[in-house]
N, C-alpha and C positions, 0 to 999 in steps of 0.2 A: 909633450904638450907645450905650446908656446905660452909665454907669460901674458900675451895680449888676449888670447882666447880664455885663459883662466881668469884674468881680470874681468873680462866681459861676462863670463858665467857668474862670477862673484857679484858684479853689479846687477845682473839680471835677478839673481837670487835675493839680493838686498831689496831691489825694487818690488819683487813679488811679495816679500815679507811685509814691506811698507804698505803696499796696496791692500793686502789681506788685513792688516791691522786697521787701516782706514775704513775698510768695509765693515769690520767688526765693530768699530767705534760708531758707525752710522746705525748698525743694527741695535746696539745697546741703547743708543740715544732714542731711536724710534720705539723700542720696547718700553722705555721709561715714559715716553710721552703717551703711549697706548695705555699703560697702567693708570697714569694720572687722569687721562681722559675718561677711562672706564669708571674711575671713582667719581669723577665729576658728574657723569651721566647717572650713575647709581644714586647719588645724593641730590639730584636735581629735585626741586620742590614739586610736589604733585598737587592737584591734577595738572597734567601738561596738555594745553590746547594744541590742536594740530597746526595752528598758525604761529606757534612760538618760534620765532626766527632764531633766537639764541640756541634753543635746544636742537633745532634742525641743523644749525651750523655745527654743533658738537657731533651730531651723527655723520655729517658730511666729512668732518675731520677724521672721525673714527674709520670711515670707509677708505679714505685716502691713506691713512696709516696702515690699514690692513693690506691694501694693494702694494704699498712700498715694502712692507715686511715680507709679503709673499714673493715679490720680485727678488729681494735680497736673499731670501732662503733658497729660492730656485737657483739663483746665480751661484751661491756658495755650495749648493748640493751637486753641481755638475762640473766642478773643477774648472772654473772659468779661465778663459784666455786673458792675457794682459789687457788687450783692447776692450774686451767686454767689461772688465772691472773698472777701467778708466772711464769708460762711457757712463756706467752707472753712477760713479762718484760725480762726474761732471753734471749729470742730470739732477742729482740730489742737490748739489751746490747751487745750480741755476734755478731750481724750483722755489716756489714761494715757501717761506718759513711756516711751520705749523703754529708757532707761538710768537708773541712779541718779546719773549725772554731774551735779554742780551746774551745769555750763554749760548743760545741756539745760533744767533748771528755770529758770535765769536767762533763757534764750531765750524760753521760753513766757511767763514773767512780763512780760518786756519787750514781746513781741508783743501781749499782752493790753492793756497800757497804751497802746501805739501804736494799737491797734485802737479803743480808747475815744476817743482823740483824733480819729481819722479819722471815726468814726461820728457825731460831733456836727455 
């Protein structure tokens, strides 16, 4: 086996591991947000009028988180190709943040930089 093909396989394995790690980091982040959001909804003061914009926004966020978590679980469960994983991470980075938390903006920024390095 030539050293070029072995180095290429090593690079590919390293890229795959990095992408899997990034995907897992997104999943952990989203699950943490989902738990925090569920607690906020549970503790929301009652009675809740139907026109409560803040409460309705919380429910919309919860639905978006559930969709993203379902997508990430489906992706992880089917042994995704490199391109599919990269596309999911790109979409996550490009999507609107769920919170105003600087940690979430930092996560998205770091993932974008790491994705550029892997994509080369």
